[in-house]
N, C-alpha and C positions, 0 to 999 in steps of 0.2 A: 639643238637642245641647249638649255641654259641651266646653270646651277642657281638654286634659290633656297631661302630660309623661309619656313612656314611661320607666319605671324599669328594666325588664328583661323577660326572657322567662320562661315557665313550662314545665317539662317534667314530664309526668305519664304514667307507664306504664299506669295504670289510670284510665279516665275514661269519662264517659257517651259512648255512640256518636255523639252529635251533635257532639262535639268532635274526633273522629278526623279527621286530615288538616287541621286548622285550627290556625293559629298563635295561641297564647295569650300575652298580654302583661300585665304589671302596669302600671297607669297611675295617675297622681296628678293629681286636678283642680287647675287653676291659674286665677288671675284674669287680668285684662287686662294686668297687669304681669308675668305669668308666675311669680307667687309662689304657693306651695302654698295651697290653699283648701278642703281637705277630706280625707277618708280615701281611701287608695288602694284600688283594686279591680281585678278581672280583666276584660279585654275581648278579644274575638276580632278579629284583624286580617282585614279583608276586602279583599284584593288591594292594599293600600296600600304594602306593603313597609316599614312602620315598624319602627324599632329603638330601642334604648336611647338616650335623649337627645333624641329627636324630639318635637316638639309636634304633637299630633294632635287631630282633631275626633271625638268619640265620641257615637254615638247611644245613649241609655239608655232605650229604649222598646221592649219586646218585640214589639209588633204591627208597628212599623216595621221592626225587624230581620228578622222573619219574612217581610215583604213583599220586602225587598231580597234575602234569601237564597232566596226562592221556596219556602218550606217552612212550612206552617201548624202543624207539630208541634214545632218546635225549642224547647228550653228555654234559649235564649240571650237575655240581656237587654241586654248591652253590646257594641257593634260599632264598631270603628274604621273610619270611612268616608273619611278623608283625612288627609294630612300637611299641616300649616300652614307656609307659607313665612314669614309675618310677621304681626304684630298691630299695628295702629295704634289707639291709644286716646286 
């Protein structure tokens, strides 16, 4: 899992059926000082209610994502699993 900052949301009228009804967000990996530390990517929000500016915990492992979402066929790799209240480093 990695720490990320939510940059914003994504709206797509045409998308893979696995993404229908799911909130897509653009996230930026950050280090322990909350400074950018990699390229941004898309992640699916899993019931966390995250939004722009939030610091989140992202799972980037397809097998784990499919276990959480209880569907062995989903082509989803990145899943927001929680909103971070604070980081002590």
